[in-house]
N, C-alpha and C positions, 0 to 999 in steps of 0.2 A: 423170215424168208427174204430172199434176194429176188426182187421183181424189177424188171425194166419195162417201162412204157415208152414205146417208140413213136416218133412223129406226132407229137401232141402240140396243141396251142396252149402256151402257159403265159399268163399275164399279157395276152395279146400278141405274143411272139410265136409264129408258126414254126414247125419243124424241129421242136426240141424233144429231147429224151429226158426221162426222170427215173432215177433208181430209188427203190424203197429197200432199206436193209434194217432188219430187226425192229420194224414198226415205225421207222422214221425216214424222212426224206434225206437221202444220203448224197445224191448228185443230181444236178440239172445241167444240161448242156446238149449241144448237137453231137450226134454220132457217138454216144457213149459205148465203151467196150462192154460186152456181155458179162465178162468177168465172173463166170460161174452162176449166172442168173438161173433160178429155178423155173421162172416163167417169164416169157417175153410177150408183151401185148402190143399189137399194132393199133395205135389210136386212129390211124387213117385221117389225121388232120383235125380230129375232134378236140374240143377244149378239155383241159384237165384243171379242175378248180378245187378249192377246199370244200369239205363237206358242209352241207347246210345245217344251221342251228335253228330249231324252233324254240323261241324264247318264252313261250307261255302255252302250255297245254295241260291236260289231265289224263295221265296214262291209264289208270284203272277205270275211270269213267268212260274213256274212249273205247277200251276193250269191252266194257259192259254194254256200251251203246250198240255195238255190233250185234249183240244177241237180244236186243230190245225191239218191241213193236213200234213202228213209226206212227206218230199221232198228229202229224202236221204236214203241211204242203212240202213237196208235191205228192207224197204218197196218200195223204188224207186231207180232204178239203171241206167236208161237211159232216154233220151229225151222223147221218146214215153210214157213211164210209168209216167213220171212227168206231161206231158200234160193231160193224162187220170186222174191222181189223182186230178189235179186242176179242171178239168171239173166236176168231181164227187163230189167235196167238196160242202157242202150245203151253205156255207157263213154265215155271222152273220146277225143280225137284220137289218143292213144297206146295206147288199149285198156284203160286203167285204169278201175276202178269205185270211186267215192267214196261211202261210206255215212255217214250221220249219225244221231244220236239213239238210239244203242244203249243198252239197259239190260239187266241180268243176268236179269230176269224173262223175257226172250225165249228165251235159249238158254244161260244160265249164264255163267261166266267164260270169255270167248273168249281164245284165243291162236292162233298160226299153225296149229297142228295142228287145233284145233277149227274154225277158219275154213276150212281146206282141205276138210273134210268137207262144208261147206255150198257152197263154190264154189272150185274149184282151177284152172280152165282159164284164168283171166285174173288179172292182178294186182288185188288188192282191198285197200283200206284203209278201216277203219270207225272213226269217232270216237264215243267214249262221250258220252252226252248231257251229262255234266258239262263237256265240253270239255277235260278234263285228260289223256285217254288216247287214243292211236291204236292200233289192232290191225291188223297186216298179215298176209295169208296168206303162204304160202311163196314164191309167185311174186313178190309185191310185195317181200318181205324180201330175196330174192335180187337183184332188180333194183336195189334201193336200197342193197345192200351192207351191210345192218344187222349181220350177224354179225361183220364185220371192223371196224366202226366203234367209236368209243370214247366217244360221248356218254353223259353220266351218266344220262340218262333211259331208256336201253335196258335193259329188264329181261332178266335172264339166269337160267338154271336152275343147279342145283348143279354141273353140268359146265362152266359158263361159256358155254353156247350161248344165243344170243338167242332169246327166246320168241316174238317178234313183237309184243310189247307195248312201247309207247314212251310215257313220261310227260313231259308239259310240255316238248315239243320241237318245237312247230309251226314256228318259224323255221328251225331246223336241218333238220327233215325236208323242208322245201321245197327245200333245196339238194340233196337226194338223189333228187328226183323228176324226171321228164321236164320240160324247160323249158316254161313256160306264162306268158303274160301275166297280171297281176292281173285278177280278174274285172271285167267292166263294171258300173258302178254306176248306170247311167241308170234302169233299172227300179226299183231300190231307192229312188233319190231321188224318183221319181214316187210310189211307194207311201207314203213318209214324208210327202210333201206332202199326199197324200190324207187322212192321219191328222191333219194340222195341225201336224206337226213342222217347225220352222224352224231348229233348231240341234241338234247332237249332239256328244257327247264320245266319240271312238273310244278304247277302253280296251285295244286290242291292245298287248301289251308288245313291246319290242325290235324296232321297225320297222326293216327294212333299207332301203337307199337306194332300191331299186326300188319298194317299197310306199309309201314316203314320197313319192317323186316322182309316183307314180300318184294318190295322194290329193290332193296339191296341184294337179295338173293337172285332176282331176275337179271340184274346187271352182272353180278359175280359169275353166274352160270352161263352167261352169253345168251340167255333167252331174249333179253333186250341187248342187241349189240351196240346201241348208242350209248355215249356218255350221258349221264343224268345228273342234273342239279336240282335239288329239292328246296322249295320255299316253305313247305309246311312243317318242317322239323321243329318240335317245341323248343322254346328257349332253354328249358332245363336240360335238354339232351346235349351233353358235352363230349361224348365219345365220338371219335372219328369213325366214319363208315368203314365197313370191313373190306371194301374193295376200292381201289383208286378210280374206278369208273363212275363212282357216286361222289358228289360233292354237296355240301350244305350251302345254300345261297341266302339272300336276304330273307327276313321273316315276313311271311304273308299276313296282312291285316285287311279284313274286309270292312269297308265303310258302305254298309248296305242301305239302299234307298228304301227298303221295307221297314227300316227303323234305325235312324241315325244314332250313333253312340253319343253319350254325354261328352261334351267338349273336353272337360278336365280328365275324364277317363282316357280319351284318345291321346291327349298329350302324355299322360302317364305311360300308356302302352308304347308310344314311340320312344320315349326316354328310356324305358326299361329295356327294349330291344337294343337300343344303342349302347346302353351300359353293359349289356351282355356280349358286345362285340359284333352285333348283327345290324346291317342296314335293314330298311323296311321296304317291302313291296306292297303298295297300298292299292286295293281294288277300288277304283273310282269310275263309275259309269256316267253319272249325271254331273251337271255343273255344280249342283249343291254339294255333292260328295267331294268334288275336287276343291272347291272353295274351303270347305271344312278342313280338309287335309292340309292345304297350304297354310291356313291359319294355325292349325295345331303344330305344324312343323316350325312356324315362326317362333312359337313358344318353346317347343321341345329342343329345337336345334336339329341340324341335319348330320348326316354321316355319308361319306363317299359310298356310292352304290345304292342309295335310296332311289326308288323308282315308282312310277305310276303305272298300274296295270289297267289296260283298256283305254282310258282317256277318251271315251266315246264322244263326249261333248267338252271341248276345251275353249272357253271364251278367249277372244283375242287379247284382252287385257291381262290375262294370266300368263301369257307366253314369256314375258320378261321375267316374271317370278320363277317360272320353271328353269329358265336359263341361269338366273342368279343363284338358285339353290343347287345347281348341278344335277337336277333330276333327269332321269331317262324316262321317256314314255314308251311303254311296250304295248303296241296297239295292233288292231286286227282289221285292216281294210277288206279282208275277204268277206266280212259281213255285208259290204256294199253289193257284191255280186250275189250273195246268198239271200239278203233281205232288203236290198236297196229300194225296191218298189214299195215295200211296206213302209220304210222310213219316209219316202217322199210323200206318202199319204198321211202318215201319222205324226211325223215330227214337225213342229211349228216352223214355218218358212224362215223366221229369224234365226232359228237354231241350225239350219242346214249348213251354213258356212263353217260352223264349229264341229261338224260331225266327222269323226275319224280323221282329224288333221294329220297331214304328213309333211307336205312341202313347206308350209309356213313354219313348222317346227325346225326342220333341218336348216332352212334359210336363217332362222334366228339363233342357230347354234345350240339348240336343244337336242340332246341325245335321243335317237329314235331307233327302235327295234321293231321288226315285224314278226308276227306269230300267228298261230291258227286259233287258239283257244279251243281246240278240239276237245270233246266232241261237239261243242256248241257252234263252232265255225268249221269251215272246210279244212281238213288236215293237209291237203296237197299244197306244198309251199309254192309251186309254180302257179297255181290258181290264185294264191294270195299275192304273189308278185305281179301277176297280170292285173289283178284288181287295183293294186297300188299304182300301176302305170295308167290304166284306162278309167278307173272309177265308174265302171258301167254297171247298171243293174241288169237283171235277167232279161228285161225287155229292151235293153239298149239305151236307156236314159243315163245321163251323166250326172253324178252327184258331186258338185263343187269341183269343176275342172281345174281351178287354181291350186288344188291340193295334190295334183298328179305328181308322182315321182318320175324321174327319168328311168329307163330300164336298168342302167348301171347302178343308180342309187337304190332302186328297189331290191336288186339282188344283193347289194352290199349290206342291206339291213338284215339279211339272212346269213351273212358271212361274219358278222361280229362275234367275238368270243362270248360264251355263255356267262363268263365272269365279268364281262364289260359290254353288255348288249348295246349300249349307245356309242361304243367306240369304233375305231377304224376297222374295216374288213380285214380278215386274215388273208395272208398270201402264202403261196407255196415257196418256202425258203428252206435252206439247208438246216437240218436238225428239227424241223417241225414234225409233230405227229402225223403219220401218213393216213389221216382221215380224209379221203379224196373222193371226188366224183368225176368220172369220165363221161363226157357227153358225145353224142353222135356227130355233132357239127361244131364249127367255130362258134364262139360265144355270141358274136354280133348277130349271127343268123338265129340262134336260139332265142335271143331276147326280142326279136321282132314279133314273136308269138309264143310266149313262154308256155311250155307244156311238159308234163311229167314224162311223156314219151321220149323226150330228149335225153333222158338218163340211160346210159349204156351199162355202166358198172359203178358200184359203190365199194370203197375199201374202208376197213376199220383198222387203223394202226398197222396197215400193211398186210393184214390177213388176206386170204384168198378172196376174190371178188364175191360180194354177196348177191349181186344181181347181174343179169345179162339181158 
């Protein structure tokens, strides 16, 4: 299509026009000729910027989350309200109830026996809000055959019986559940377009063939209009995706706090990924996980594109190592707005300066990308940008003011390419793919109080606007 956007602010310059032709930026300048334009859009002085990139989320989990019962604050805050929510949940086609967002402040440490007291008549599985743990009641555990299974993530009591708690076993657990197709992504794609998101990195580890095929099909068919980069594609998968809107990224490796890997095994996994031509994207939440990862990379060696996912706690004395190794940290300050008050209560005071670092990393020259970690964190990129700027909790407390980013820097961390998330922000230049976001006002006004309502229209490769 030939589209002309009139009177837009581009790179801080007001009054410019931009032409999109055949999916790419073709001209930028004042008072462009219409030259057969099929659509002319009056920006009315609003900013036109590159589309936002969410550098770490989980597409299928986010879609499934929308159909799940909320088991934590603010929807559920105590044992009685959790029991009521489970009882009211409709269940899926097989009668199972799927809960998400649980935290121990609601009803303590759940296991099968504790969950049976809350709801025993149907199979129930509840995910901890960290995403690391599933808890099954007795009916669900029996149906899934957990007690007889051998997966390392199955927690057992002193007598060897499964407790109903399963750690870091999403892919395996799906094989024990009633068969179901991967969740439909159409509504999620529309929501992300409404936020101005034009590309995402799916950080789900260990994608099986069915999940991979579903993601490729969703991108190829336009169900998900965003460009998608996948971290969980197995190293043995060498065929190129069937659509150019899907790319394979670094290889996701989880260093889980529920059970740290053997050091030599971790070194071997890093080296194997590098030998197969893939950088690594290493899930590190705790300081121990980060220190183990850095030590293993010292032995295995690095590769351009290696990245740290989350970096929830980054000790100050590791920042120079991150810089020396060229590692990018893909982090989620949106958790501060979502869970910051809990962090202030539960995280040791000495650890708070290390929590979701941003400014100290960029000042030291460490590549930094912002992301949502949806469904575990807020999907809205403008909420994450606001959290990176203000670092305020829900009650207005500030978590480590020294780590605040400027509004321009926070936005820039959503504008980096998916293939180089710690790199410089993309700009609107001639020949660039026309993945664009038109805002209602000039950018400096929007960044005073970032909000998704600022998004007026989102374009994908010059296609007709997806939102209004």
